[in-house]
Every structure is written in structure tokens, then in C-alpha cells.
C-alpha positions as CSV (number, residue, x, y, z in Angstrom):
1,M,83.3,100.3,104.8
2,D,86.3,99.2,102.8
3,Y,86.1,95.2,102.3
4,I,89.5,95.4,100.6
5,V,92.7,96.6,103.0
6,G,95.3,98.0,100.5
7,M,98.7,96.5,101.2
8,P,100.1,99.0,103.2
9,R,97.4,98.5,105.7
10,Q,98.0,94.6,105.9
11,T,102.2,95.1,106.5
12,T,101.3,97.5,109.1
13,N,98.4,95.5,111.4
14,F,100.4,92.0,110.6
15,L,103.0,94.2,112.1
16,L,100.9,95.4,114.9
17,S,99.9,91.8,115.6
18,L,103.7,90.2,116.1
19,G,104.1,93.1,118.8
20,F,101.0,92.0,120.4
21,G,101.7,88.6,119.9
22,F,105.1,89.5,121.9
23,C,103.0,91.2,124.4
24,I,101.3,87.9,124.9
25,G,103.9,85.9,124.8
26,V,105.7,87.9,128.1
27,L,102.0,88.6,130.0
28,Y,102.2,84.1,129.3
29,D,105.6,84.7,131.2
30,V,104.6,86.7,133.6
31,V,101.9,84.4,134.8
32,R,103.7,81.5,135.1
33,T,106.2,82.7,136.8
34,I,103.2,83.9,139.4
35,R,102.1,80.0,139.4
36,L,105.4,79.4,140.2
37,I,105.7,81.5,143.0
38,F,101.8,80.4,144.3
39,G,102.7,77.0,143.2
40,G,99.7,74.5,144.0
41,G,100.3,71.1,141.9
42,K,97.9,70.9,138.6
43,R,95.0,72.6,140.2
44,T,96.5,76.3,140.0
45,V,97.9,75.1,136.8
46,L,94.7,74.8,135.5
47,I,93.0,77.7,136.8
48,F,96.0,80.2,136.1
49,D,95.8,78.0,132.4
50,I,92.2,78.9,132.5
51,L,91.8,82.6,133.4
52,Y,95.3,83.3,131.1
53,S,93.4,82.2,128.6
54,A,90.2,84.1,129.0
55,F,92.1,87.1,129.2
56,A,94.2,86.7,125.5
57,G,91.2,85.6,123.9
58,L,89.4,89.0,125.1
59,V,92.4,91.3,124.8
60,T,92.9,89.3,121.3
61,F,88.9,90.2,120.5
62,I,89.5,93.9,122.0
63,F,92.3,94.7,119.7
64,S,90.8,92.5,116.1
65,L,88.1,94.8,116.4
66,V,90.6,97.9,116.8
67,I,93.6,97.5,114.2
68,T,90.4,95.5,111.3
69,N,87.1,97.3,112.4
70,G,86.5,93.6,113.7
71,M,86.9,91.8,110.8
72,V,89.3,88.5,111.3
73,M,92.0,88.3,109.2
74,A,94.1,85.3,108.7
75,Y,97.7,88.0,107.9
76,V,96.7,89.4,112.2
77,V,96.0,86.1,113.6
78,F,99.0,84.7,112.0
79,G,101.4,87.3,113.2
80,E,100.2,86.9,116.8
81,M,101.2,83.5,117.0
82,L,104.4,84.4,115.3
83,G,105.4,87.0,117.9
84,F,103.9,84.5,121.0
85,Y,106.1,82.0,118.9
86,I,109.6,84.5,118.5
87,L,109.4,85.3,122.0
88,H,110.0,81.8,122.9
89,Y,111.8,81.4,121.1
90,V,114.3,84.0,121.5
91,R,114.1,83.5,125.3
92,R,114.9,79.4,124.8
93,V,118.2,80.1,122.4
94,C,119.4,83.1,125.0
95,G,118.4,80.7,128.2
96,A,120.2,77.7,126.3
97,I,123.0,80.3,125.4
98,F,123.5,81.9,129.2
99,R,123.6,78.0,130.7
100,A,126.4,77.2,127.8
101,R,128.3,80.0,129.2
102,Y,128.2,80.1,132.7
103,K,128.1,76.5,132.9
104,S,131.5,76.2,132.3
105,R,133.1,78.2,134.4
């Protein structure tokens, strides 16, 4: 077992985690849409957020096991968080552009 991961493998792992974080963000948008459909207030939000967090944590754990052989690497965790953030930032910017463009009509 190699304890020192080479730079090409680190780059690959980082890019994979970036994409995985993006996918987790898409999953959050799906859960949020389902939550809006069900309505129900604070209790529904709490239940859906707990279920999402448990599922995302499990999937992240499995991703880490497969990609880094179970070693927790800071750049993988950072890549996943960055992918999640990029999705929501791009969605927010695109939404603002869309609103500004069609609000003036």
C-alpha cells in the first residue's frame, strides 16, 4: 500500500471530488424541490435535511473508500466542498442574470 500519493493521482482525485461535490449539490437541489412540493414547515425541512445529510455522508464515505483507499485526504474533502459551492454559485449567478433579463420586459 502506498502512503504517498503521486501528483498525477492527487490531481485526478481532486477533479473527481470536484465533480462529486457538484453531483451532491444537484442531489441537494432535487431534495429541496421535493421538500417544497411536500410543504409542511419546519418539521419537513428538518426531516429532509437529516435524510439528505445522512445519505450524502454515506455516499461521501463510500467515494472516499473507493478513490483514496479509505484515507481521508484534505484535498478530496476540499474538492467536494468546492464542487458543491461552484454549483450553487453558478446557479445563483445564472438566476440573477435570468431575472434581470426577463424582468425588464
